[in-house]
Each structure stands twice: as C-alpha cells, then as structure tokens.
C-alpha positions, 0 to 999 in steps of 0.5 A: 496465519497473519493476512495483511492487505495494504490499500494504496493509490497506484503510482509507486514503482515495483521496487518501492512496493517490494520494499514496503512488502518486505518491511511489513513482513519483517514487522509482522514477524518481529512483533508477533513472533510467527514463522515467516512462512505463515505471513501473507502480505499483498497490495491492492492498488486503485486509480486516483480516479476512484478515490476522493480526498475531502470531496475532491477526486485524487486525480483532480487534486494532483492536477490542481497541485501541479499547476 
C-alpha cells in the first residue's frame, strides 16, 4: 500500500489541493501499477510563520517581496 505525504505551506485553494491529490494518485497508480484502492495520499500544511527559507521566515519573505 503506497502512502504518500505531501508537505507544503498553506495558502492553496481546496480545488488546487484536490487537483494535486488526484494527480499524485494517478501518477502512483501508473508508475507502480497498484490498485487505486491501495493508494493513500494526504497533505500536511504548515504556516509561513513555521518555515524558513535561507534563514528568513517565509511570512517575512512574502511580506518583503510584496512591497
């Protein structure tokens, strides 16, 4: 049973997340040839206040880039 966890920063719409989950599920089924019923895919989201990019909080980086 393939178990796929996707970790990403929050901020995507429900339809974007569903499209991602659908695509990953299909890719696993196609590449491994396993039954669809055996595939599990989920998303773990985290806040931009909990993630650093090159020593800068993602929230701060986003704010700086929006200026």
